[in-house]
Each structure stands twice: as structure tokens, then as C-alpha cells.
N, C-alpha and C positions, 0 to 999 in steps of 0.2 A: 309346590313351587314350580315344577315342570309345566303344569297347566297354566300357571300365572305367566311364565316366561313366554309360552306359545301364544297366549292371548295378547300379550304386550307386542310381540313381533308382528302378529296379524294386524293389530291396530296401527302400528307404525307403517306397515306395508300399504294399507288402505289409505292412510293419511298422505303418504308420499305420492300415490297416484292422484289423489284429489287435489293436491297442491302443486303438482308438477306443471310447468307451463305447457299449454297446448300448442302444438305446431301444426297449422293447417296449410299455410301458403308459403311462398318464397319471401325474399327480402322486399320485393315491391309488389308482388301479386298476392291478393288476399285469400285465394283458393287453391292455386296450383303451386307446386314446388318442382324444381329440377329433378327429373327422374320419374315424375308421376306419369301415369298413362293418360293420354289425351282423351278428353270426353268425346263420346260418339255423337254423331248427328246423322239424321236420315231424311232423305227426300226434300232437301231445300231447293226451291226454285231458283234457276239462274236466268241471266239476261238473255240466254239463248233458248229459253223456254224448255230446257231440260231440267231434270231434278237430279241432285247430287247428294250422295252419302259419303261419309268418311271412307268407307270400304271401297268406294269407286277409285281411290287413288293408291290401291295396294301395290300397283306395279312400280311405284316410285319409292326407292329406298329412303329418300329424304323428302319430306313434305313441309312446305312453309304455309302455315295458316295465318292470315292476317285480317284484322278487323279495320274497316275503313268506311268511308261514306262520301257523298258528293259535296256536302255543305261545309265541312270543316276546312278552314284555310290551311291548317297543317297537312291534312290529307291531300289537298290539292297541291301543296308545295312539294310533297313527296312523290307524286304520281310519276313524273319522268324518271326519277331514280329507281322506283320500283320496276317500271317498264324496262329500263336499261339492265337491271339485274335479271329479270325474267328472260330477256333476250340472250343473256350470257348462258342460260341453261335451256334454251329452246331446242326443239327437235323431238321427234317421237322416241328416240333412243336415249333421251336425257334421263338421268337418275334423280333429278330434282323436279318436284311438282310444286305449283303455287295455286292457292285458292283464296279468294277474297270474300269476306262475309260482311254484310251491312245489316245492322239491326235497328237503325234509327227510323222513326216513323213520322217525321215531319215531311211535308209535301216534296221538298227538294231532294229527299232521300228515298222516295218510294220507287217501286220498279220502273215506271215509265221514265223517270229521270235517270235511273241507273242504266237503262238501255241506251238512252241518249248519250250518257257519259262514256259508256263502254265503246260505243260506235265512234264517237268523236276522237277518243284517245287510242282507239284500236287495241283495246285490252286483249292480250293473248293468254288469258287465264280465266277460269270460271269466276264470275262475280255473282254471289248468291245473296238472297234476301231471307232473313229470319224474322218473320212477323212476331213470333212469340218472344224473341229476345233471349231464348233459353240458352243458345250456344254461347253467347257472350258471357252470360252469367256463369255457365259451367266452366268456362275457361278463366274466369276471374278477370276478363278484359274490361278495362275502364276507359280506354282512350282510343281515338282514331288519329293516326294509325297505330296499331299495336301488333307485334309480330311474335309468332311461336314457331320454332323449328322442331319437327318431330323426326325421330330416327326410324329405322325399319321396323322396330317393335312398337312404333307409335307412342314412344315415351318422349316427354318434353326434354330437349337438351339445350334449348336457348329460349328466352322470352324477354321482350322489352322493345327497345327502339331499333330503328333501321341503322342509324349511325349516331354520331355525337353532336350533330348540329342541324337544325332545321334549315339553315342557310347552306346550300350545296357548295358554295365557294369556300366555306370555312370548315368543311368536314376533314377530320384527321383520322378518325377511326370508323371503319365500316363493320360494325358489330355483326349485322346479319350476314353479310357476305363472308366474313371470317368464320362465323359459326357453320355456315353451309360447307365451306371448304374443309374445315376440320372434321366435320361429320362424315363427309365423303371419303376422307383419307383415314378414317378410323382413329383420329387423334383427339386429345383432350381439348376442349374449347377453353380458351384463356379467359374469356368474359362470358359467363353463362347467363347472367341476368343483369339487365340495366333498367333504369326507370323509363317507362314509356313517355313520349313527348307528343302531345296533341290536344284535341278537344275532348272533353268528357263525353262518353257515350250517354245518350239520353235514355237511360233505363227507366221503364215505367215501374212504379211501386204498386204493390197489391193494395187495393182499397179495403178499408175496414169492412168486415162482414162478407167479403167476397172469397 
């Protein structure tokens, strides 16, 4: 009888594992959840002809990683707001770093166009290109623009939209700015994840047999 009961308990334990819902991502992100460690990347080329890895930003206790591009109307709409926020945290002694990553591979989003955009808008942050699109996939990013706030341990503490309206005149909540301020102050972020608003990233799918 004892063996029978042990066998039954083991069967039920295995069944509970097999039938339990798998949790991989957050509420709006298919791959990352709040508290997850940020995926690493190495040697991505920037518009300044330098190469950047995640480790290069270790001096910044807070790092904002965002995915953007040139061709998306939403990304263009948000450019001035992004620049305004980066200027709030400008300076060599700033505790907040920003890095933009573009993975789209249409002509309007390739490095020559990226360099022209960065020069025209006077970007004050690294603007990187990932030809493999691996970084966006690892972050579970699906839109441009889409934002991720990382703490000093490089864990995700916020992800989603910059604010609550693509129209700057109608913005009521500055999700990203609030998340940065709370992280700097060591406080709980009131809104840790929001649905990103933008254009779908043009992720290439692996062809059959490749």
C-alpha cells in the first residue's frame, strides 16, 4: 500500500508540472518579465563607427535600452521627446545612460540612413545597428519605439511605452521618466509594464531548411 501511495504521489507531481501554465514573458512581452536579467549583446556598430556591448555601460546605475528606427512614423513622432528626456540626464556624471538599437533592414533603416538621422537630430546617445536582429528577439521587442529600463544589476524594472499617448500634447503619464526617477530613488515603480505603441519591428523569419 505504501508503494502504491508513493507511486500515486509521484504521478500527481509529474502531472502537475506538465499541466501547470508556463510563464515565459510579461504581460505584454513574450520573452522577458520584470526582474529578468537583460540579455547581453556584444560589439554592435554605432553611427559613430564605434562598437558597443552591454558591458560598456556599466558605469551607469540605470540604463535605458530602446528599440527604434528611421522609417516608423511613431518612432519619428517620439524622437523629440526622447531627446528631451536624454538631455534631462545629460553629463558625464549622470547616473542614467541611454542606448538606441535598430534592427530593421529596409534601406531607410540601414546604417547610412541612421548616420544621417543621428546627425540631423543631434542624437546624444549611441545609435546601434544589429544586422542579425538577435538583440530585439532576445529582448522580446516587437515595436519601434519600445523601451526597457535596467537597474544596476541589469535586471529589467520597466518595459513598454515612453508615455501614454503618441500625441505629445495629450500625454498625461510619462511612464519611462517616472520609471527612471523611481529607480534612481530606490523606490517601487508604480507602472512596471505597459503595452508598447509603434510600428511592428520587421523581424526576418528563418527560412525552411536554413
